TORFI-32615 format. One record per residue: residue number from 0; y, x, z of N, C-alpha, C in turn. Coordinates in Angstrom, 3 decimals. Example, Ala and Ser with C-alpha at 12.3 -4.5 7.8 and 13.67 -1.06 7.14 Angstrom:
BEGIN
nr:nv:nu:nw:cav:cau:caw:cv:cu:cw
0:-5.690:13.190:7.800:-4.500:12.300:7.800:-3.300:13.200:7.800
1:-2.250:12.850:7.080:-1.060:13.670:7.140:0.030:12.900:7.870
END
This chain:
BEGIN
nr:nv:nu:nw:cav:cau:caw:cv:cu:cw
0:121.916:93.973:80.203:122.892:95.064:80.419:122.204:96.402:80.067
1:122.924:97.210:79.376:122.368:98.421:78.812:121.936:99.427:79.870
2:122.631:99.460:81.044:122.307:100.447:82.037:121.512:99.888:83.180
3:121.025:98.666:83.087:120.258:98.030:84.215:118.832:98.484:84.176
4:118.359:99.003:85.280:116.974:99.501:85.405:115.974:98.345:85.115
5:116.180:97.187:85.702:115.217:96.118:85.475:115.274:95.568:84.079
6:116.412:95.545:83.448:116.508:95.116:82.031:115.724:96.114:81.191
7:115.783:97.380:81.497:115.040:98.367:80.755:113.508:98.217:80.937
8:113.097:97.847:82.196:111.703:97.611:82.456:111.226:96.426:81.679
9:112.038:95.320:81.692:111.697:94.112:80.973:111.543:94.376:79.470
10:112.406:95.207:78.946:112.443:95.543:77.517:111.294:96.528:77.153
11:110.570:97.045:78.142:109.514:97.991:77.853:109.958:99.423:77.662
12:111.225:99.716:77.979:111.755:101.040:77.862:111.337:101.978:79.015
13:111.020:101.381:80.159:110.541:102.065:81.332:109.215:101.442:81.707
14:108.186:102.275:81.941:106.859:101.700:82.258:106.846:101.086:83.671
15:105.971:100.118:83.859:105.796:99.439:85.092:104.345:98.957:85.204
16:103.961:98.476:86.343:102.672:97.839:86.514:102.901:96.324:86.531
17:102.924:95.757:85.310:103.207:94.337:85.140:102.121:93.477:85.703
18:102.491:92.423:86.380:101.507:91.456:86.898:101.653:90.059:86.317
19:102.863:89.784:85.754:103.084:88.426:85.211:104.266:88.490:84.264
20:104.231:87.646:83.219:105.407:87.432:82.416:105.281:86.126:81.670
21:106.418:85.489:81.452:106.501:84.351:80.557:107.870:84.435:79.874
22:108.300:83.401:79.257:109.547:83.487:78.433:110.800:83.655:79.325
23:110.728:83.340:80.623:111.892:83.480:81.483:111.788:84.446:82.662
24:110.556:84.846:82.961:110.282:85.593:84.163:109.426:86.827:83.845
25:109.709:87.923:84.609:108.911:89.136:84.519:108.626:89.594:85.948
26:107.348:89.970:86.212:107.028:90.412:87.570:106.182:91.698:87.422
27:106.426:92.599:88.406:105.768:93.929:88.409:105.685:94.460:89.804
28:104.746:95.360:90.009:104.527:95.953:91.315:105.650:96.887:91.756
29:106.083:96.788:92.990:107.102:97.648:93.531:106.518:99.073:93.619
30:107.370:100.070:93.283:106.846:101.461:93.277:106.832:102.045:94.741
31:107.461:101.337:95.676:107.483:101.731:97.068:107.005:100.497:97.937
32:105.750:100.129:97.862:105.319:98.850:98.462:105.495:98.849:99.960
33:105.918:97.727:100.482:106.115:97.519:101.913:105.040:96.621:102.555
34:104.055:96.249:101.701:102.921:95.471:102.144:101.799:95.675:101.106
35:100.577:95.285:101.477:99.464:95.475:100.513:99.758:94.876:99.130
36:100.403:93.742:99.168:100.891:93.110:97.885:102.414:93.130:97.945
37:103.040:93.821:96.970:104.523:93.846:96.907:104.868:93.785:95.458
38:105.274:92.621:95.013:105.613:92.329:93.631:107.051:92.018:93.511
39:107.770:92.566:92.533:109.161:92.203:92.249:109.129:91.149:91.163
40:109.841:90.061:91.393:109.896:88.990:90.394:111.342:88.863:89.955
41:111.588:88.978:88.656:112.953:88.971:88.140:113.065:87.946:86.980
42:114.253:87.351:86.851:114.485:86.579:85.616:114.756:87.550:84.471
43:114.324:87.221:83.320:114.577:88.040:82.134:116.082:88.084:81.844
44:116.747:86.968:82.098:118.183:86.928:81.915:118.878:87.741:83.034
45:119.804:88.622:82.658:120.446:89.454:83.652:121.427:88.600:84.461
46:121.203:88.587:85.785:122.094:88.035:86.791:122.208:89.100:87.828
47:123.430:89.496:88.158:123.564:90.683:89.067:123.037:90.431:90.451
48:123.382:89.289:91.064:122.935:89.025:92.415:123.081:87.517:92.657
49:122.687:87.103:93.866:122.750:85.663:94.228:124.156:85.128:94.128
50:125.164:85.959:94.353:126.543:85.528:94.263:126.901:85.095:92.848
51:126.154:85.522:91.853:126.432:85.272:90.468:125.617:84.096:89.894
52:124.917:83.348:90.727:124.161:82.189:90.252:125.173:81.079:90.020
53:125.143:80.545:88.794:126.036:79.457:88.383:125.186:78.414:87.711
54:125.774:77.275:87.380:125.028:76.187:86.732:124.486:76.659:85.365
55:125.159:77.583:84.702:124.748:78.057:83.403:123.545:79.002:83.422
56:123.227:79.546:84.636:122.089:80.497:84.697:121.118:80.150:85.795
57:121.337:79.083:86.551:120.451:78.723:87.664:119.073:78.384:87.191
58:118.900:77.981:85.958:117.548:77.691:85.440:116.651:78.949:85.470
59:117.243:80.122:85.333:116.497:81.340:85.388:115.909:81.566:86.797
60:116.698:81.264:87.798:116.207:81.385:89.189:115.152:80.343:89.475
61:115.388:79.153:88.981:114.372:78.056:89.089:113.049:78.526:88.531
62:113.071:79.147:87.356:111.888:79.631:86.661:111.143:80.665:87.543
63:111.917:81.529:88.228:111.320:82.496:89.125:110.493:81.785:90.177
64:111.104:80.803:90.828:110.448:80.120:91.930:109.293:79.216:91.425
65:109.329:78.816:90.218:108.195:78.081:89.634:107.032:79.061:89.361
66:107.358:80.333:89.095:106.320:81.317:88.849:105.717:81.881:90.143
67:106.441:81.806:91.251:105.957:82.412:92.514:104.550:81.930:92.883
68:104.267:80.605:92.943:102.939:80.227:93.340:101.831:80.700:92.413
69:102.139:80.837:91.108:101.140:81.345:90.144:100.859:82.819:90.437
70:101.911:83.594:90.695:101.732:85.009:90.965:100.989:85.201:92.294
71:101.418:84.435:93.313:100.778:84.549:94.625:99.263:84.214:94.507
72:98.914:83.205:93.753:97.497:82.858:93.587:96.739:83.981:92.885
73:97.380:84.536:91.803:96.744:85.628:91.065:96.507:86.859:91.979
74:97.396:87.056:92.935:97.337:88.183:93.841:96.467:87.896:95.069
75:95.854:86.697:95.126:94.947:86.363:96.201:95.648:86.038:97.526
76:96.913:85.614:97.486:97.688:85.326:98.711:97.496:83.911:99.123
77:96.254:83.508:99.432:95.932:82.100:99.746:96.314:81.701:101.189
78:96.660:82.687:102.032:97.005:82.364:103.397:98.481:82.588:103.717
79:99.308:82.737:102.677:100.728:82.819:102.838:101.341:84.142:102.311
80:102.632:84.153:102.287:103.381:85.295:101.779:104.806:85.186:102.168
81:105.588:86.182:101.907:107.022:86.176:102.169:107.764:86.477:100.890
82:108.903:85.813:100.680:109.796:86.102:99.552:111.173:86.527:100.125
83:111.663:87.632:99.641:112.937:88.197:100.101:113.851:88.491:98.918
84:115.105:88.170:99.076:116.141:88.540:98.106:117.250:89.290:98.884
85:117.652:90.395:98.325:118.767:91.142:98.913:119.952:90.964:97.998
86:121.114:90.720:98.578:122.354:90.525:97.774:123.443:91.392:98.247
87:123.895:92.274:97.365:125.010:93.142:97.662:124.619:94.379:98.515
88:125.540:95.273:98.625:125.307:96.566:99.302:124.864:96.377:100.730
89:125.614:95.508:101.528:125.263:95.312:102.906:123.908:94.584:103.073
90:123.530:93.845:102.021:122.265:93.127:102.062:121.124:93.996:101.617
91:121.368:95.245:101.269:120.313:96.169:100.860:119.910:96.123:99.433
92:120.682:95.472:98.558:120.397:95.440:97.132:120.665:96.779:96.494
93:119.591:97.375:95.905:119.790:98.702:95.257:119.797:98.622:93.718
94:119.255:97.544:93.184:119.294:97.359:91.729:120.101:96.089:91.489
95:121.137:96.201:90.706:122.058:95.051:90.504:121.531:94.104:89.426
96:120.309:93.634:89.561:119.699:92.584:88.806:118.907:91.705:89.806
97:119.326:90.492:89.927:118.725:89.622:90.963:117.153:89.735:90.881
98:116.525:89.925:92.021:115.079:90.027:92.080:114.592:89.552:93.400
99:113.365:89.130:93.399:112.754:88.612:94.632:111.509:89.400:94.945
100:111.381:89.820:96.179:110.205:90.567:96.611:109.151:89.587:97.125
101:107.994:89.617:96.528:106.872:88.811:96.992:105.974:89.759:97.836
102:105.871:89.471:99.092:105.144:90.378:100.016:103.999:89.631:100.649
103:102.850:90.221:100.715:101.693:89.580:101.313:100.515:90.518:101.453
104:99.369:89.921:101.768:98.204:90.696:101.893:97.934:91.151:103.342
105:98.810:90.756:104.260:98.633:91.020:105.662:99.446:89.964:106.441
106:99.145:89.842:107.700:99.921:88.863:108.526:101.313:89.472:108.758
107:102.304:88.708:108.439:103.695:89.146:108.655:104.167:88.688:110.023
108:104.971:89.463:110.678:105.559:89.090:111.921:106.619:88.037:111.695
109:107.081:87.422:112.779:108.103:86.417:112.641:109.512:87.015:112.443
110:109.713:88.259:112.871:110.997:88.877:112.723:111.149:89.392:111.304
111:112.339:89.269:110.802:112.640:89.664:109.398:112.908:91.148:109.276
112:113.480:91.789:110.303:113.740:93.212:110.281:113.368:93.882:111.569
END
């Protein structure tokens, strides 16, 4: 999508601190980290949010989750981590390109919010 922030980052039009990429997945550091390690993991294929996952694009989300353990290992998250996805306005989604927050580097509490 021409006006999508994450599509522009993936295309190299906007700089980022890239931590991982392959043919289906792109990952970079969050500019407002909520933990010592805070990486955004996105499929290269534009999917607006979890509501838009269909059989024709679910392989892109599968690829994200296959990349997660690789990224976590590279980031030294050997004792665990949290993955969060926000969907829609009430879910706190601010960029309309499905993305997953990989958070770690400290002990997380049991409460989500």
